[in-house]
C-alpha positions in Angstrom: -0.1 0.0 -0.4 3.0 2.4 0.7 4.1 1.4 -2.8 1.1 2.6 -4.2 0.6 6.0 -2.4 4.0 7.4 -3.0 3.9 6.5 -6.7 -0.2 8.6 -6.5 1.4 11.4 -4.9 5.2 11.3 -6.1 6.7 13.9 -7.6 8.6 12.2 -10.6 5.2 11.4 -11.8 3.6 14.6 -11.6 6.5 16.4 -13.1 6.2 13.9 -16.1 3.0 14.6 -16.2 2.8 18.6 -16.5 5.1 18.1 -19.3 3.8 15.3 -21.4 2.8 17.0 -25.0 -0.2 16.4 -25.5 -3.2 16.0 -23.1 -2.9 12.4 -25.4 0.4 11.6 -24.0 -0.2 12.6 -20.7 -3.4 10.6 -20.6 -2.1 7.6 -22.0 1.6 8.1 -19.2 -0.7 8.1 -16.4 -2.7 5.3 -17.0 0.5 3.2 -17.9 2.2 4.8 -14.8 -0.9 3.2 -13.0 -1.0 0.0 -14.6 3.0 -0.4 -13.9 2.7 0.8 -9.9 -0.3 -2.1 -8.8 2.3 -5.0 -11.0 5.1 -3.3 -8.9 3.6 -3.3 -6.2 2.1 -7.5 -6.4 5.2 -7.9 -6.8 7.0 -6.5 -3.8 3.8 -7.9 -2.2 4.2 -11.3 -3.3 8.3 -11.4 -2.5 6.9 -10.7 1.0 4.9 -13.5 1.3 7.4 -15.7 0.0 9.6 -14.7 2.3 7.1 -15.1 5.1 5.8 -18.4 3.7 9.7 -19.4 3.6 10.1 -19.1 7.2 12.5 -16.9 6.9 12.5 -14.9 10.1 13.1 -11.2 10.0 14.1 -8.9 13.2 13.1 -6.1 11.1 10.3 -6.2 8.2 11.7 -3.4 6.2 14.2 -6.0 5.1 12.2 -8.5 3.6 13.7 -7.3 0.1 17.2 -8.1 0.8 15.8 -10.9 2.6 13.8 -12.2 -0.6 16.5 -11.9 -3.2 19.2 -13.3 -0.7 17.7 -16.4 -0.3 15.5 -16.9 -3.5 18.2 -15.9 -6.0 21.8 -16.8 -6.7 24.8 -14.4 -5.5 25.4 -12.4 -8.5 21.9 -11.8 -9.8 21.4 -10.4 -5.7 24.5 -8.4 -6.0 22.6 -6.9 -9.3 19.4 -6.3 -8.0 20.8 -4.5 -4.3 22.9 -2.4 -7.0 19.9 -1.8 -9.6 17.7 -1.0 -6.3 20.1 1.8 -4.3 20.7 3.3 -7.8 16.6 3.3 -8.0 16.7 4.4 -4.7 19.2 7.4 -5.1 17.8 8.5 -8.3 14.4 9.1 -6.8 15.6 10.9 -3.5 17.9 13.5 -5.4 15.0 14.3 -7.5 13.0 14.7 -4.9 15.8 16.8 -3.0 15.9 19.0 -6.0 12.3 19.1 -6.9 12.2 20.3 -2.6 14.9 23.2 -3.2 13.6 24.4 -6.3 9.6 25.2 -4.2 12.2 26.7 -1.0 13.7 28.8 -3.8 11.1 30.1 -5.7 8.6 30.0 -2.8 10.0 31.7 0.0 13.6 33.0 -1.2 12.4 34.8 -4.0 9.2 35.8 -2.6 10.9 37.1 0.8 14.6 37.2 0.6 15.0 38.8 -2.7 11.2 39.7 -4.0 11.0 39.4 -7.5 10.6 37.0 -10.6 12.4 33.7 -10.2 13.1 34.3 -13.9 14.6 37.6 -15.9 14.5 37.4 -19.6 17.1 40.0 -20.1 20.9 38.8 -21.0 22.9 42.0 -19.9 26.1 41.4 -17.2 24.3 42.0 -14.0 21.3 39.7 -14.9 24.1 37.0 -15.5 25.4 37.8 -12.4 22.4 37.5 -10.8 21.7 34.1 -12.3 24.7 32.7 -10.9 24.4 34.3 -7.8 20.5 32.4 -7.6 22.3 28.9 -9.2 25.0 28.7 -6.5 22.2 29.9 -3.5 19.5 27.3 -4.8 22.8 24.5 -5.1 23.0 25.7 -1.1 19.3 24.6 -0.3 19.6 21.6 -2.0 22.4 21.1 0.0 20.4 21.5 3.2 17.5 20.1 2.1 19.5 16.6 1.9 21.4 17.3 5.2 18.2 18.0 6.5 16.3 14.2 5.5 19.6 12.5 5.9 19.6 13.9 9.5 15.5 13.1 9.7 16.3 9.7 8.0 18.3 8.4 10.7 16.3 10.1 13.4 13.5 8.1 12.6 15.2 5.1 12.0 11.9 3.1 11.1 11.3 2.9 7.1 7.6 2.3 7.4 7.5 5.4 9.9 9.7 7.5 7.5 6.8 6.8 4.8 4.4 7.5 6.9 5.8 11.0 8.4 7.1 11.8 4.4 3.0 11.1 3.0 0.9 13.4 6.1 3.3 15.8 3.9 2.6 15.6 0.6 
């Protein structure tokens, strides 16, 4: 259930929908992503049920994926699958951190500190300097958001509690 909720409200899905060339492409892509989410969720559920049915005892339920693939797949495939899962997690995390930093930049920094539009069309040297400065500010915000994310993740320490908290905020 957590996976489906995360995909429904995930920034990456909405970003792709809003940047589609036509409404037809947006509709088709959204439906395809929804069907994919259902099958992906079912695969995760089946893996968890298989781990339980095999009698594998887990001290931490969030380790079911690692325990399942380690128990049911050859060692080389396990390493590859864990690397793929880590890469996917890092990709989603970086995209979400960048999206959050963009929102903080546009909705807080530009509105309350700089007090102006986030993009200016002029190409003079002053605007290029401001653009470079704004890029560094946005990167700094992304760094702070990333560090806060790491701190909160370490403080929570439980995947399911972290997901509950994240989905409550979203």
